KEKE-3310 file (N, C-alpha, C; in steps of 0.2 Angstrom, whole numbers, plus 5000, padded with zeros to 4 digits):
npx = (5587:5585:5580:5579:5575:5571:5564:5551:5543:5528:5524:5512:5502:5508:5511:5521:5531:5538:5549:5553:5565:5561:5563:5566:5557:5550:5543:5530:5526:5514:5512:5501:5494:5506:5511:5522:5518:5513:5499:5494:5499:5509:5514:5527:5538:5546:5562:5576:5580:5569:5559:5549:5538:5533:5537:5527:5528:5541:5543:5534:5541:5552:5546:5543:5535:5529:5536:5527:5519:5526:5517:5508:5513:5513:5519:5536:5544:5555:5572:5573:5585:5592:5593:5585:5576:5562:5550:5534:5522:5504:5494:5488:5495:5491:5492:5504:5516:5527:5542:5552:5566:5560:5547:5530:5527:5521:5508:5500:5485:5480:5471:5465:5464:5473:5487:5491:5499:5510:5515:5507:5495:5477:5468:5478:5476:5480:5494:5494:5484:5479:5486:5478:5473:5463:5461:5474:5475:5464:5470:5482:5482:5491:5498)
npy = (4848:4852:4847:4842:4826:4818:4821:4823:4825:4823:4820:4817:4824:4836:4838:4840:4831:4829:4822:4827:4831:4839:4849:4837:4828:4819:4823:4821:4829:4835:4845:4857:4855:4860:4869:4875:4876:4866:4855:4845:4838:4826:4818:4807:4800:4801:4808:4800:4808:4815:4824:4815:4822:4835:4852:4864:4877:4880:4874:4881:4893:4890:4889:4876:4859:4851:4836:4820:4817:4805:4796:4794:4787:4773:4756:4751:4762:4763:4770:4786:4790:4780:4769:4767:4780:4782:4787:4784:4786:4788:4780:4791:4802:4810:4806:4801:4789:4788:4778:4768:4759:4751:4749:4754:4768:4780:4789:4802:4810:4820:4835:4830:4832:4827:4815:4798:4787:4774:4772:4779:4782:4780:4796:4805:4815:4829:4826:4814:4802:4785:4772:4765:4752:4751:4763:4765:4756:4760:4772:4768:4756:4746:4738)
npz = (3883:3866:3852:3835:3830:3820:3803:3791:3775:3768:3752:3746:3754:3758:3771:3786:3796:3812:3824:3839:3852:3866:3881:3892:3886:3872:3858:3845:3830:3818:3804:3796:3780:3768:3776:3790:3803:3818:3817:3824:3839:3849:3864:3865:3872:3888:3893:3901:3911:3915:3927:3940:3944:3935:3936:3931:3928:3926:3914:3906:3906:3898:3886:3883:3881:3895:3902:3903:3918:3929:3935:3925:3915:3906:3908:3905:3897:3882:3881:3874:3868:3863:3851:3834:3826:3815:3802:3797:3785:3782:3769:3763:3767:3777:3790:3803:3809:3823:3824:3834:3833:3823:3828:3830:3840:3843:3836:3825:3818:3805:3809:3821:3838:3847:3847:3848:3860:3864:3878:3887:3900:3902:3903:3902:3893:3889:3885:3877:3869:3875:3866:3852:3844:3834:3828:3824:3814:3805:3800:3795:3787:3787:3796)
capx = (5589:5580:5584:5576:5577:5570:5559:5550:5538:5524:5523:5504:5498:5511:5512:5528:5531:5545:5550:5558:5567:5560:5566:5565:5552:5550:5535:5529:5522:5512:5509:5495:5496:5509:5513:5527:5515:5509:5492:5493:5505:5508:5520:5530:5542:5550:5569:5577:5581:5563:5557:5544:5532:5536:5535:5524:5530:5548:5543:5532:5547:5556:5542:5543:5530:5532:5536:5522:5520:5528:5511:5504:5517:5511:5524:5543:5546:5562:5575:5572:5591:5595:5589:5584:5570:5560:5543:5530:5516:5499:5494:5486:5500:5487:5494:5511:5519:5534:5544:5559:5569:5554:5541:5526:5527:5516:5505:5495:5482:5479:5464:5463:5467:5479:5489:5491:5506:5510:5517:5503:5489:5471:5467:5483:5474:5484:5499:5492:5479:5482:5487:5472:5475:5458:5463:5480:5474:5461:5474:5488:5480:5497:5500)
capy = (4848:4854:4844:4838:4819:4815:4825:4820:4828:4819:4822:4817:4828:4842:4839:4839:4827:4830:4820:4833:4831:4845:4848:4831:4823:4819:4824:4820:4835:4835:4851:4857:4854:4866:4874:4872:4876:4860:4854:4841:4835:4820:4816:4800:4797:4805:4807:4797:4813:4819:4823:4812:4826:4841:4859:4866:4884:4879:4872:4887:4898:4888:4888:4868:4856:4847:4829:4817:4814:4798:4792:4793:4783:4766:4752:4753:4764:4763:4776:4789:4793:4775:4766:4771:4783:4783:4789:4780:4789:4784:4781:4798:4807:4814:4803:4798:4786:4787:4771:4767:4752:4748:4748:4760:4771:4785:4792:4807:4810:4827:4837:4828:4837:4824:4809:4792:4784:4767:4772:4783:4779:4784:4802:4810:4818:4835:4824:4810:4797:4779:4768:4762:4748:4751:4770:4765:4751:4764:4777:4766:4751:4742:4734)
capz = (3876:3861:3846:3830:3830:3813:3800:3785:3772:3764:3745:3745:3758:3759:3778:3788:3803:3816:3830:3842:3859:3870:3887:3896:3884:3865:3855:3838:3827:3811:3802:3792:3773:3765:3782:3795:3810:3819:3817:3830:3842:3854:3868:3864:3878:3893:3893:3907:3916:3917:3934:3942:3944:3932:3938:3924:3927:3923:3907:3902:3906:3893:3880:3881:3884:3901:3902:3906:3925:3929:3937:3920:3911:3906:3907:3905:3890:3880:3882:3867:3865:3861:3846:3828:3824:3808:3802:3792:3783:3780:3762:3760:3770:3783:3797:3802:3815:3824:3825:3838:3832:3819:3832:3831:3847:3843:3829:3824:3812:3804:3810:3827:3843:3850:3844:3852:3862:3867:3884:3891:3903:3900:3907:3901:3887:3886:3882:3872:3870:3875:3860:3850:3838:3828:3826:3820:3808:3800:3797:3791:3783:3784:3802)
cpx = (5584:5582:5579:5579:5577:5564:5558:5544:5534:5522:5515:5500:5501:5512:5519:5527:5538:5544:5556:5559:5566:5564:5562:5559:5554:5543:5535:5524:5520:5509:5503:5498:5499:5511:5518:5524:5512:5502:5490:5499:5504:5514:5522:5533:5545:5557:5570:5578:5575:5561:5550:5537:5535:5533:5533:5526:5537:5548:5540:5537:5551:5553:5543:5537:5533:5531:5529:5523:5521:5522:5507:5507:5516:5518:5531:5545:5553:5565:5576:5579:5594:5590:5588:5577:5568:5552:5540:5523:5510:5499:5492:5490:5496:5488:5501:5512:5526:5536:5551:5560:5563:5548:5537:5526:5522:5513:5500:5492:5480:5472:5462:5467:5473:5481:5489:5498:5505:5511:5513:5497:5483:5471:5473:5482:5478:5491:5498:5486:5482:5481:5480:5473:5470:5459:5469:5479:5470:5465:5479:5487:5486:5499:5495)
cpy = (4849:4853:4841:4831:4817:4820:4822:4824:4823:4823:4822:4822:4835:4844:4838:4836:4828:4826:4824:4831:4837:4844:4842:4826:4824:4819:4823:4826:4834:4842:4851:4856:4861:4871:4871:4872:4869:4860:4850:4839:4830:4819:4809:4797:4803:4803:4803:4802:4817:4818:4819:4816:4833:4847:4863:4873:4884:4878:4878:4892:4897:4887:4880:4865:4852:4840:4826:4815:4807:4793:4790:4789:4776:4761:4754:4755:4764:4770:4780:4790:4786:4771:4770:4773:4783:4785:4785:4784:4785:4784:4788:4804:4811:4811:4800:4794:4787:4780:4771:4760:4748:4747:4754:4762:4776:4787:4798:4807:4818:4829:4835:4832:4834:4817:4803:4789:4778:4767:4777:4780:4783:4790:4807:4814:4824:4832:4819:4805:4790:4775:4764:4759:4749:4758:4769:4761:4756:4769:4774:4760:4746:4737:4729)
cpz = (3872:3854:3842:3830:3823:3810:3793:3782:3767:3757:3743:3748:3759:3767:3780:3795:3806:3822:3834:3850:3862:3876:3891:3893:3876:3863:3847:3835:3820:3810:3798:3785:3770:3770:3787:3802:3812:3819:3823:3833:3848:3857:3866:3869:3883:3892:3900:3913:3918:3924:3935:3941:3941:3935:3932:3923:3924:3916:3903:3902:3900:3886:3878:3885:3890:3899:3905:3913:3925:3931:3931:3914:3911:3904:3908:3898:3888:3881:3875:3864:3863:3856:3839:3827:3817:3809:3796:3791:3781:3773:3759:3763:3775:3790:3797:3809:3816:3826:3829:3837:3828:3823:3833:3838:3848:3836:3830:3818:3811:3806:3817:3832:3847:3847:3850:3854:3865:3875:3888:3894:3901:3905:3907:3894:3885:3883:3876:3874:3871:3868:3858:3843:3832:3824:3821:3813:3803:3797:3793:3787:3781:3790:3804)
residu = (MET:ASN:THR:GLU:ILE:ILE:ALA:SER:ARG:SER:GLU:ASP:SER:GLY:ARG:THR:ALA:ILE:VAL:HIS:GLU:GLU:VAL:ASP:SER:VAL:TRP:LEU:TYR:LEU:SER:ARG:PRO:GLY:GLU:ALA:ARG:PRO:ASP:VAL:SER:CYS:TRP:VAL:LEU:ASN:THR:LEU:ASP:ALA:PRO:PRO:VAL:PRO:ASP:PHE:ALA:VAL:TYR:ARG:SER:GLN:SER:ALA:PRO:PRO:PRO:LEU:PRO:ARG:ALA:GLN:VAL:ASP:GLY:GLU:PRO:PRO:ASP:PRO:ARG:HIS:GLY:ARG:TRP:SER:LEU:LEU:TRP:SER:PRO:ASP:GLY:ASN:ALA:VAL:THR:ALA:LEU:LEU:ASP:ASP:GLN:PRO:ILE:ALA:PHE:VAL:VAL:GLY:GLY:HIS:SER:ARG:GLY:TYR:ALA:ARG:HIS:VAL:LYS:ALA:GLY:ALA:THR:PRO:TRP:ALA:LEU:PRO:TRP:ASP:GLU:LYS:ALA:PHE:ALA:ALA:ALA:PHE:GLU:ARG:PHE)
# end
């Protein structure tokens, strides 16, 4: 599947955030100010049909990011196809968090190379960084 789940534009920064279901995984994208092109991306969740070990060539041929290998998934993540998605902007509009059923599940900060996800283990940097409460609090000053 290749479907936009939710999108929002920050009036403060001119950035656009999109939660997008790619082939076998869901990603959070944040654009540069005033542009459509992503500035930073972050793996959020695998879909239930994601293979335990992705064949990277298959995803490259489909121009899709590969799902996170199951060995790098932390805990029991929720099914991304169930629940209500929403986006929450930082006060300055330069960071955004994806929420699933009102629970922050991933966030990105403009200008950073990678975002943070709740269900990723350390060492999966090409997909996401492990959740960091201090970084989250610094960006959002709300939770």
